[in-house]
N, C-alpha and C positions, 0 to 999 in steps of 0.2 A: 352221326349227327347227335344222337341221344347222349353219347358220352361227352361230347363237346358242350352240350347244353347243361348237363349235370355238373361238369367242371366249372362252368361259368357261374352257375347258381352258388356252388360251394365257395368260389372265390369271392363273390359279392357278400355272402353270409359272413365269411371269415373276416373280411375287411371291416364289417360292422363291430367286430369284437376287438379290434385293435385300431390304433391311429398313429400316424407318423408325426413326431414333434422334433424338429431340428435333426432329421435323419435317423432318429431313434424310434423304435417301435414300442408303444405303450399299450398294455392290456386295458380293456374297458370292462367294468363290471358295475352292477347296480349299487353295490357298496364297495368302497375301496379301503384297503388296509393302510395303516400308518407306516411311515418311513422307519425302518429298523425292526419291524415286527417279523416274527418267525412263525411259520405254519406250513400248511399243505396247499399247494396250488392245484385246482381241479377244474373240470368242466362238468356241468350238469347234463341231464338227458337232452337238453336243447342245444348242447355244445356251447353254452354261455360260460364265461369265465367266473370263477369264484376263488376266494382265498380264505381258508379257515385259519384264523390266527390262534396260535397256541400260547405264545408268550412274547414278552418284550425283555431283552437283556438289560441288566443294570449297568449303567455307564458311570464309572468312577472318574473317568477322564473324558474331556470333551473330544468329539470326533469331527475332524474337518470335513466340510461338505462344499460342494460347488453349486451355485445358483445361476440359472439362466432365465432371461425374460424374452418372451416371444409374443407377437400379436395374435389375437384370435383370427381364425379364418372360417370359411363356411363350414368345413367339416368339423372343426373343433367346437364351433357354436352348436352344431347339430348334436354332437355327442353330449355336450353339457346340458342341452335342453332335454335330451332323452333321459338323462339321469334324474332330472327334476321330477319326473313322473313318480319316482320312488322316494323322493325326499322333499317334503313340503317346506322344509327350512332352508333349502339351498339358496345361496346368495344369487340375486338376479344379476344377469350380465346384459348390458344394453349394447348389443351388437347390431350395427347397421352396415350392410356390405358396401353401400354407395358412399359412405363417409370415409375420408382418408385416415382419420384417427380411430384406431380400433382398441377395444379393451385388450388387456394383456394377460397372458398366462405365465405362470412361474414353474420352472422345472428345478427340482431339488434332488441332488445326487450325492451319495456318499463318496468322498474322494479318498479319505484315509482308510483304505481297506486293511492295511497292516495294523493300524490302531484298533480297528473294530475286531480283528482276529485276536489280538492280545486281550481285549476285554472278554471275549467269549471263552478263552482258555483260562482266565483268571479264576481264583477260588470263589470270588463273590458271584460268579455265574455258574457254579457247580451244578445247580439244578437244570439250567439251560443246556449245559454241555451234555449232561446225562440224557436229556430229552433228544438231543441231536444224535447222540451215539446209539440210542436204543430204537429210534424210529427211522424209517426209510423215506427218502425223497423230501425231507424237510427243506424249505427254501426261506430266503430272507428278502424283504423288500428293500432294495438299494436305491431306488429312484421313484419319485412321484411327480405328477404334473398337477398343479393346484391353482385354483383361482383365488387370488388375494385382493384385498382392498387397494385403492390407489395410494392411500397413506402408507400401507405396509410395503408396497412396491417402491415408493419414494425412499423409505428407510433403507431398503436393500440397496438401492442405487447409491446411497450416501455412505455405504459401508464398503470395506475392502477385504473382509474375511468373515466366514460364516462357520458355525459349529453346531453340531447336534449335542444336546446336553440333557441330563436328567433334571427336571425341575421339581419333581416329587416322585414318590414311589410309582413305578410303572407309567410314568408320563414324561414325554419328551417335549422340548421346545427348541426353537432355533435362536441361538445367541448371535447377535450382530456385533462386529468389532470394526473399529477404525483406528489405524495407527497403533495397533496393539492394545487398545483399550476397549472394553465392553461398553457398547452404547445403548443397546436395547435388546429386547427379546420378542419373538413372534410365535404365538400359539397357532398350530395348524389344526384347523377344524376338519375332521374326516369327511364331513358333508360337502366340503369344497374341493375334495380330491377328484380329479377328472380321470386319471389313469395311473398305472404303476408298472414298474419293471421288477422282475424277480431275479435273484442270483442263487447259485447253489454252493455247497460246501465241498472243499477238497481236503482230504485227510492224509496224514503221514504218521509214521511211528518214530519215536526217539530211540536212543541207544538201549534203553531198557524195554523196548518193544511196547511202549505205551502209546496209545493213540492221542493225537492232538489235531486241532483244526489248523491246517497249514495255509489255506487260501480261500478266497471267495471269488467265484467267476460268474460273469453275466450270462443269463439265459442258458443256452445249450452249449456254451463254450467248453471245450475239453479242459480237464485239469492238466497242469503243466509239470514237467520234471518228474520227481519221485512221488508226486501227490496223486491221489485218485479219489473218485467220487463215492466209492463203496468200500466199507470196511471188510466185508466178507471175502472179497477176492484175495486181499492181502493175507488174511488169516489162513485161507486155504493154501496159499503159496508158501507161507512160513512153515506150515505143517508138512507140506510136500518136501521142502528143502531139508527138513530134519530127518 
C-alpha cells in the first residue's frame, strides 16, 4: 500500500511539471527558454524543470516553422497562473470556464529540421558547433507554447506560412507570410512562454572521418540510421576497427 501511495504522489508531482497540448507533452518551468536556444536541460533538487541557455545559433536563412492555435482549458490556465507568481510582467489571461469562448494558446514548432541542421553545420555557427561537440547532453528548444495577444493570433490566422528569422544579433522573431510575401513579424516575449519541448542532436562522420550534426530528434527518440547521440562511442569503435 505504501508503494502504491508513493507512486501516486510521484505521478501527481510529475504531472505538475508537464502539460499536454494537442497530444504533445510540454515541460513547465518558472522561466522558459526561447525557441531555437541551445543549452542544458536539468531538474533541481525539488525535481523542477530548468533549462540553462548557453547560446542561440545565427540564422542566415529563414527556418520554416508550424503554428497551432488551441483554446485554454482549466489545466493550462492553472499552469499559466502558477508561472505568474515568478513574473510580475506576465500578460493577464481572462479565462472563465463557464464561458464558451476561451482565450487561446499558440504552439510554435520548428518544421524544417534539415534547414536548421544545415545552419548549425555552417561556418557562421562554428562557435556553436564547437560547443555542441565539446559538451555532453546539449539540447535545443524545438517547440514552445506561448500566450499571444488577440491581434497577434489574428495575424497568424491571416497568414499561410511562418518562419523563424534573425532580426538582430542573437535575437529571433517570427516572420509571417501570405502567398509568398512577408506580411508581418511577431516578437516572442519569453515571459509569455508557458511550456517548451527539447530535442537532442544526432551525429555522424563524413568520408574524412569528420564529425557533423546529422539530425535533431525530439525528446528521448533514438537517433536513426548511421547517426548516434554520442561522439565517444564512434571514436572508440573507429580505433577498435583499426
